[in-house]
C-alpha angles and dihedrals in degrees: 000000000000113000124212119221104237140187145169129241110212124028103220130125100290091047089076090061090055096041091050092053094044090051092055108034114101091226092058140071105190106214112152148035127189131205132156085239112072092202092052093046093050094046092049095046093048090064089062099035090249134124122267122221136188090180108077095194091055092047094051091057088065101052144063096199138014141189115224112218102166122125112289101260088052099055097094104058099055091037093054091045091051094047092049088053091054096256121138115233137210111188125204113241131315103037088227140326095248138042090232090062093044092053093047090053095045094047092048091051090051092050094046097044089229126135119256121191138161131217118258101143095169088079085076094057108115092227091052091049090052090055092049092047092048091052095044091046093054095243092139097034106238120342106256104165127033124183135188119191116175116169114176144143135240118181132202095265088057092056091044092050093084126024093229097057120107100016129108095223097043103034099024094222144342132254093348094054102033113026107020104049092092094057093039090054091052091049091054091044090054101037105031130224124350124242100185138000138188116193146158138187141191145172104250107173110357105087092163094068134061100217132081120274095187135037137170134187142178116212141192113203125217089242091060100261126126129228144194130201127193115171127165145161092201104092114094124246092001128264118199150309116231137176115194129182125194121198138218091249092057096257121129135201131184148168130213100211096180137021136182121003108005119258118252113202113243093004114059135026126246100263104195132033120250108251142173102257096176128040126150101154107148110262093011102072093109093054092078097080092041092053092045090054093046094047093046092050091048091048089059091058098054142052096243092193090068107017098077094041086055092053092051094045089051091051089052093050093045090049088058093047093045095040095234135123116276115240093252104038128182089263090054090050091052090059091065092048089049090053097053091040087057091054092051092048094045091052090049095048098036094228141081119282125219123227145265097056127207128199116275098233092168096058134068101195096097093244090309098312095111091049 
């Protein structure tokens, strides 16, 4: 099997998840890590018997593919540079914090012929795949109502743990940009493109940060379905993340992607297994308990914090070797950014916004976030 020379850009907490996978996957030879700090790059790389770089141009000459793990507003610059160099790029979620950055990355990938993908590893959860298969197979008729409810908690030590957390310019946003993209991606994967959205956001109980800790939205999908989003970091100690889809024939399916205290990459373990928590497909109602038992037993055999990342990284590497699109392409990643951008703009303008959305090149208010 051909092995791709791989590396990571950014040496923060989540980078260890990627470096660990890249060091073990048969498609990868992990050779390089980049940080603006030479000491940090070298210390990080030494843990994986790779080379550390503080010169990105020099690092990119040594690799075929990289994972970008910088803070969200700083995804675009190294991604574009890598793509222009002929290096394939997987970007940690979300793809970017602005549509301008998304479009720069996607257009550069198209010009270079390189693969661009973004992390959304919950698509590999067995309960999420069951929901997708039920929808695609017509088991619920057509999807007519999609719902995301993500109630979590982030405390002050969390925001103080990295200097970029909690600021518009350094994090790009709050719960919409950092915690909710996984569930928003699943909603779009299940329900399809959005036609119209009305949303609002606020900071309810985190006075020591700039960004939103809570956001809600009502959606109309292009396929005719309706949707509802409630996401928040204001419920101590954290409750759950759920995505539910209700069908035209009355049947409903759903996945609880997260339960208990919310997972923090590189810091805390995944506490509860992802499970199907709603399933009323005719003839399959009794499968719910069976699947819960199977998924719980499987969860106990893996490290869920790294296992699903590994599956997505492997899909990305195989997409390069097979010259196909990865499951979560740059275009797929843009859809999530478009969704949360719509919520910011709707809150700013006090009215619904129509999709698709284009970058606001004539404004400097970061889609209403700076207002």
